[in-house]
C-alpha positions as CSV (number, residue, x, y, z in Angstrom):
1,M,57.5,255.9,34.2
2,T,59.1,253.7,36.6
3,T,61.2,250.4,35.3
4,L,62.7,247.2,36.1
5,A,64.9,244.7,35.8
6,V,63.6,241.4,34.5
7,T,66.2,239.2,33.2
8,G,65.7,235.5,32.4
9,P,65.2,232.3,30.3
10,T,64.2,233.6,26.1
11,D,60.2,232.9,26.2
12,A,56.8,234.2,25.6
13,A,57.3,236.8,28.7
14,T,60.7,238.0,27.9
15,G,59.6,237.9,24.3
16,A,57.1,240.2,25.6
17,A,59.4,242.1,28.0
18,A,61.6,243.2,25.3
19,A,58.7,244.4,23.3
20,V,58.0,246.8,26.2
21,A,60.9,248.0,26.4
22,A,61.3,248.9,23.2
23,G,58.2,251.4,23.3
24,A,55.2,248.7,23.2
25,A,52.2,248.8,24.9
26,P,52.1,246.4,28.3
27,L,49.7,243.5,28.3
28,P,46.5,244.2,29.2
29,G,45.2,245.2,32.7
30,A,48.0,248.3,34.0
31,V,44.9,249.8,36.1
32,P,45.8,251.2,38.9
33,L,43.9,250.7,42.4
34,D,45.1,253.0,45.3
35,I,45.6,251.9,48.8
36,V,44.1,254.6,50.4
37,G,43.7,252.8,54.2
38,A,44.9,249.9,55.6
39,G,43.2,247.7,59.2
40,V,46.5,245.7,61.1
41,F,46.9,243.6,64.0
42,S,49.9,241.2,63.5
43,A,52.2,240.2,65.9
44,A,54.7,243.1,65.8
45,G,51.3,244.7,67.2
46,P,48.5,246.9,65.9
47,G,48.3,249.0,63.1
48,L,49.2,249.5,60.2
49,A,53.1,251.6,62.5
50,A,53.7,248.2,64.6
51,L,55.1,247.3,61.2
52,A,57.8,249.0,60.3
53,G,59.3,250.1,63.7
54,P,60.5,248.0,66.1
55,G,57.9,245.9,67.3
56,V,58.5,243.7,64.1
57,A,61.9,242.3,65.3
58,S,61.1,240.7,68.3
59,A,58.4,237.7,69.4
60,G,54.9,238.6,69.6
61,A,52.6,236.7,72.8
62,A,51.8,232.4,72.9
63,P,47.8,231.9,72.8
64,D,46.5,231.4,76.4
65,A,48.2,227.1,76.0
66,D,46.5,224.7,78.5
67,G,48.8,222.1,77.2
68,S,46.2,221.1,74.8
69,W,49.2,222.9,71.8
70,P,51.7,220.7,70.3
71,P,55.8,221.8,70.9
72,L,55.6,224.2,68.1
73,P,56.8,228.1,68.8
74,V,53.5,230.3,68.2
75,L,53.1,234.3,67.8
76,G,50.1,234.8,68.8
77,V,49.2,238.5,68.1
78,T,50.1,241.7,70.3
79,G,48.0,243.9,71.5
80,F,44.6,242.8,70.9
81,D,42.2,244.0,72.6
82,A,38.5,242.5,70.9
83,E,35.7,244.4,73.3
84,A,37.7,247.7,73.6
85,V,37.8,248.1,69.8
86,L,34.4,246.6,68.3
87,G,32.3,246.1,72.0
88,R,31.0,244.1,74.0
89,K,27.6,243.5,72.6
90,G,27.5,240.2,70.2
91,L,31.1,239.7,70.9
92,R,30.4,236.1,72.3
93,G,29.4,234.7,69.7
94,L,32.2,235.2,67.2
95,S,35.1,233.1,66.4
96,R,38.8,234.8,66.9
97,T,38.9,235.0,62.6
98,D,35.8,236.5,63.5
99,R,36.8,238.8,66.0
100,L,40.7,239.8,64.2
101,A,38.8,239.9,60.4
102,M,36.1,242.6,62.1
103,A,38.1,244.7,64.0
104,A,41.0,245.2,61.2
105,C,38.1,246.2,58.7
106,L,36.5,248.2,60.8
107,A,39.7,250.4,60.9
108,A,40.9,249.9,57.6
109,A,36.6,251.3,57.3
110,T,37.8,254.6,59.9
111,A,40.8,255.1,57.8
112,A,39.6,256.1,55.1
113,P,35.8,256.5,55.1
114,A,33.7,256.1,52.6
115,D,33.3,258.8,49.4
116,A,29.1,260.4,49.1
117,G,27.2,257.5,47.2
118,E,30.0,255.0,46.6
119,R,29.4,251.3,47.0
120,T,31.5,249.5,49.3
121,G,32.2,245.3,50.3
122,I,34.0,243.1,51.3
123,V,37.2,240.2,49.5
124,L,39.0,237.9,52.3
125,G,41.3,235.8,51.8
126,T,40.9,232.5,54.2
127,D,42.2,228.9,54.2
128,V,39.3,227.2,55.5
129,G,37.6,230.0,58.0
130,S,38.2,229.4,61.6
131,T,39.9,226.0,62.7
132,A,38.6,226.6,66.5
133,A,35.6,226.9,66.3
134,Q,35.2,224.1,63.6
135,A,37.3,221.3,66.0
136,D,35.0,222.6,68.5
137,F,31.9,222.4,66.7
138,F,33.3,218.9,65.6
139,R,33.8,217.0,68.2
140,D,30.9,218.3,70.0
141,T,29.2,215.9,67.1
142,F,31.4,212.9,68.9
143,T,30.9,213.9,72.6
144,R,27.5,215.2,72.8
145,E,24.4,213.0,73.3
146,R,23.3,212.9,70.1
147,P,25.3,213.9,67.2
148,Y,22.8,216.8,66.4
149,L,22.6,217.3,70.2
150,V,25.3,219.9,69.1
151,N,25.1,224.1,69.3
152,P,23.4,225.4,66.6
153,S,24.8,229.0,67.5
154,A,28.7,227.3,66.9
155,F,28.2,227.1,63.5
156,P,27.6,230.1,61.6
157,G,31.2,230.2,63.2
158,T,32.4,226.8,61.5
159,L,31.3,228.4,57.6
160,M,34.4,229.9,55.7
161,N,32.4,232.9,54.7
162,S,31.5,233.6,58.5
163,A,34.4,236.8,59.2
164,A,33.6,238.5,55.6
165,G,29.5,237.8,56.1
166,R,29.2,239.2,60.0
167,T,31.2,242.1,58.8
168,A,29.8,243.7,56.3
169,I,26.3,243.0,58.8
170,R,28.2,245.1,61.6
171,L,30.0,247.6,59.4
172,G,26.5,248.2,57.6
173,L,27.5,247.7,54.4
174,T,25.9,246.2,52.0
175,G,28.4,245.3,47.9
176,L,29.9,242.8,47.1
177,N,31.0,240.5,49.6
178,A,33.4,237.4,48.9
179,T,35.3,235.1,50.5
180,V,38.3,233.1,49.0
181,S,39.7,230.4,50.0
182,G,43.7,229.4,48.6
183,G,45.7,228.3,51.7
184,A,49.1,230.3,51.3
185,L,47.9,232.1,48.2
186,A,44.7,233.0,50.1
187,S,45.7,237.0,49.9
188,L,46.5,237.5,45.8
189,H,43.3,235.6,45.2
190,A,41.4,237.8,46.9
191,L,43.7,241.2,45.8
192,R,43.5,239.4,42.2
193,Y,39.5,239.1,42.7
194,A,38.8,242.6,44.3
195,R,40.9,244.0,41.1
196,N,39.1,242.8,38.8
197,A,35.5,243.7,40.9
198,L,36.7,246.9,40.5
199,V,38.6,247.6,37.3
200,N,34.7,246.0,36.1
201,G,33.1,248.7,37.9
202,H,31.3,245.8,40.6
203,A,32.4,247.9,43.1
204,D,33.4,251.4,43.8
205,R,36.1,250.9,46.9
206,L,36.6,247.4,48.4
207,L,38.0,245.8,51.7
208,V,40.5,243.2,51.1
209,G,42.6,241.0,53.1
210,G,43.9,238.1,54.5
211,V,43.2,236.5,57.7
212,E,44.5,233.9,60.2
213,E,44.2,232.4,63.7
214,A,46.4,230.6,65.8
215,S,44.5,227.6,67.2
216,A,45.9,224.2,69.0
217,A,43.7,222.2,66.1
218,G,45.5,224.3,63.1
219,A,49.3,224.3,65.4
220,W,48.9,220.4,65.8
221,A,47.6,219.6,61.8
222,W,51.2,221.9,61.2
223,H,53.2,220.2,63.8
224,R,51.7,216.6,62.3
225,A,52.5,217.2,59.1
226,G,56.1,218.9,59.8
227,A,55.5,221.9,56.7
228,L,57.5,224.0,58.9
229,R,61.6,224.2,58.0
230,P,63.1,224.3,62.1
231,G,62.7,226.7,64.2
232,A,59.8,228.5,62.7
233,A,57.0,229.5,64.5
234,L,53.3,229.7,63.5
235,G,51.8,232.7,63.4
236,E,48.7,234.6,62.7
237,G,47.0,238.0,62.1
238,C,45.1,240.2,60.3
239,A,45.5,242.8,57.2
240,V,43.0,244.9,55.3
241,L,43.6,247.4,52.7
242,V,41.0,249.8,51.2
243,L,41.1,249.8,47.3
244,R,39.9,252.4,44.9
245,D,39.6,252.4,41.2
246,G,43.0,254.4,40.9
247,T,41.2,256.6,37.2
248,R,38.7,257.7,39.4
249,G,38.4,261.2,39.3
250,G,41.1,263.7,41.5
251,T,44.2,264.2,41.8
252,D,45.5,261.4,44.3
253,G,42.3,258.9,41.9
254,H,39.6,259.5,44.9
255,A,37.6,262.2,46.1
256,G,38.0,261.7,50.0
257,G,41.2,263.1,49.2
258,G,45.4,262.8,50.3
259,E,48.1,260.7,48.7
260,P,47.9,257.2,48.8
261,L,49.4,254.6,51.0
262,G,50.6,253.0,47.4
263,R,49.6,251.7,44.0
264,L,48.4,247.7,43.5
265,L,49.5,247.6,39.5
266,A,48.6,243.6,39.2
267,C,48.7,240.7,40.4
268,E,48.6,237.4,38.7
269,T,48.5,233.6,39.9
270,G,48.8,230.5,38.6
271,Y,49.6,226.6,39.6
272,A,52.1,224.2,38.2
273,D,52.3,220.1,39.5
274,P,54.4,220.0,41.9
275,V,54.2,215.6,41.7
276,A,54.7,216.4,37.9
277,E,56.7,219.1,36.8
278,G,58.2,218.7,40.7
279,P,60.0,221.9,42.0
280,L,61.7,223.3,39.6
281,G,58.0,223.1,37.0
282,V,56.4,224.7,40.2
283,A,59.8,227.9,40.1
284,G,59.1,228.4,36.7
285,R,55.6,229.0,36.8
286,L,56.1,231.5,39.9
287,A,59.0,232.7,37.6
288,E,55.9,233.7,34.6
289,C,53.6,235.5,36.7
290,V,56.2,237.8,38.3
291,R,56.9,237.9,34.8
292,T,53.8,238.8,33.5
293,A,52.9,241.1,36.4
294,L,55.1,243.3,35.6
295,L,54.4,243.5,32.5
296,R,50.8,244.1,33.0
297,S,52.2,246.7,34.9
298,G,53.9,248.4,32.4
299,L,56.9,247.8,34.4
300,T,60.0,246.5,32.3
301,G,63.6,247.2,31.3
302,D,67.4,247.6,33.2
303,D,68.0,250.7,35.0
304,E,66.0,250.2,38.8
305,R,65.0,246.8,40.8
306,P,62.2,246.2,43.1
307,L,62.2,245.3,46.9
308,V,61.2,241.7,47.1
309,V,58.9,240.6,49.2
310,P,59.1,236.7,49.3
311,G,56.4,234.8,51.4
312,A,57.2,230.7,52.1
313,G,60.6,231.6,53.7
314,A,59.0,229.9,57.2
315,R,58.1,226.6,55.1
316,R,60.5,223.1,54.9
317,G,61.5,223.5,50.8
318,W,59.8,226.1,49.6
319,A,62.3,229.4,50.3
320,A,64.3,227.4,48.4
321,V,61.6,227.0,45.6
322,E,61.0,231.2,46.1
323,L,64.0,231.7,45.8
324,R,65.0,230.0,43.4
325,A,61.9,232.0,40.9
326,L,62.9,235.0,42.0
327,R,66.8,234.5,40.7
328,E,65.4,233.3,37.4
329,V,63.4,236.6,37.2
330,F,65.3,239.2,38.5
331,G,69.0,237.4,39.0
332,P,71.1,237.6,42.1
333,L,69.2,239.7,45.3
334,S,71.2,241.7,47.2
335,A,69.9,241.8,51.0
336,S,68.9,245.6,51.2
337,R,66.4,244.6,48.1
338,V,64.4,241.8,49.9
339,L,61.8,242.7,52.5
340,R,61.4,239.2,55.0
341,V,58.0,239.2,57.7
342,D,57.4,235.7,58.0
343,G,60.4,235.8,61.6
344,A,58.7,238.0,63.1
345,L,55.3,237.8,61.7
346,G,55.6,233.7,61.7
347,E,53.9,231.5,59.1
348,T,50.7,233.2,59.1
349,H,50.0,231.3,55.6
350,A,45.7,232.9,54.5
351,A,47.3,236.5,55.9
352,S,51.0,236.2,55.0
353,G,50.0,238.4,51.6
354,A,48.4,241.1,53.3
355,L,50.7,241.4,56.7
356,R,53.2,241.1,54.2
357,L,51.9,243.8,51.7
358,A,51.1,246.1,54.9
359,A,54.5,245.6,56.0
360,V,56.1,247.2,52.6
361,L,53.1,249.9,52.9
362,A,54.9,250.6,56.6
363,R,58.3,250.7,55.4
364,W,57.3,253.3,53.1
365,Q,55.0,255.9,55.6
366,A,58.0,255.7,57.8
367,G,60.8,256.8,54.7
368,A,62.7,254.0,55.0
369,G,64.9,252.2,51.3
370,D,64.4,253.6,47.9
371,E,62.6,251.6,45.8
372,R,60.1,252.5,43.8
373,A,58.5,249.6,43.5
374,A,57.9,245.8,45.5
375,V,56.9,242.8,44.3
376,L,55.5,239.8,46.3
377,T,55.3,236.7,45.5
378,A,53.7,233.4,47.1
379,V,54.0,229.9,46.6
380,G,52.1,226.8,48.2
381,Q,51.9,223.1,49.1
382,D,50.2,222.5,45.8
383,G,51.9,224.2,43.6
384,S,49.9,227.3,43.4
385,V,52.0,230.1,42.7
386,G,51.3,234.0,42.2
387,A,52.8,237.4,42.3
388,A,51.4,241.1,42.9
389,V,53.2,244.4,41.6
390,V,52.6,247.6,44.1
391,T,54.6,251.4,43.5
392,R,55.6,253.7,45.9
393,P,53.2,257.1,46.7
394,A,55.7,260.0,45.1
395,H,56.2,261.7,48.4
396,S,57.9,258.7,50.2
């Protein structure tokens, strides 16, 4: 069994860590989920491999600006041609969020086709859906002759679950269909939701990920709130992963053949009131989430350290909170054990967790690093925190 270093103050979590190290069983929930496919569109370029190549160190192209954007650096998705991927039919009525999610789901489903009889569904993490579609629609209620003289065909695109619903229709998926709103935690909430669904038998195969579009309305919100650190860019993108129960038949956990890209062992979320408990309280709650995720994974000990993948690097103040939590659990962190993607992809908010997980899988596919596991963390401005643990395929 792979083992990881867990250090920090004495509490229930570290007491449990000692118990596991002594041979006790890990906490319930350590059911492995195989990640067998991926579809990615990001500022690094289309596809999983782009996140491991030279493109990840360069900036993506900014969305078309017409003077309505704030003075804020924006990294748009590179090499994305919705018409080439999805075809021209029905494209006009889709928001950018719909197009990114649909294209990523199609790419993921193509990379890992369903086995006969599998119940396939979608779990998509988002913030509020398409900010551009919502802003345009609500603007019409003020500028049109009457509030009710809006374009009715534009309304579906304003709904938070538009992308997941339209994608399921497009791909003919009749299984579980869920949209999870959670800001910076959206992707981890989606992973946790999907994990529970698969473990409890509500689906056999799920397309799981997060999506975030760049829009003038959204960029203005970030700019006026001053939520980004100086020089940080706003980003967009979508990453969708195909998850299956790793305990279900076959040598690799699924009948389709081939070793998985990675295995999701745990995903934990929590909350601490940033006003009542302060930044230290949020950091402490995040540290607890990391410890619990490690324990659920059965990963503890002191002879190996995981790759750490933080998500708050582009947000003012919150990177320090996240780093404090990670140091509380793992002690000093060497640069070789930390993977950061916000400099290349920008602040991708709801899509951040899924894109960072895709970057980990791309790293392992490329044969980089020697770590056997990765820990992804996330912290939101409202005090929401989360952590996920994924392990590396044996062959990479």
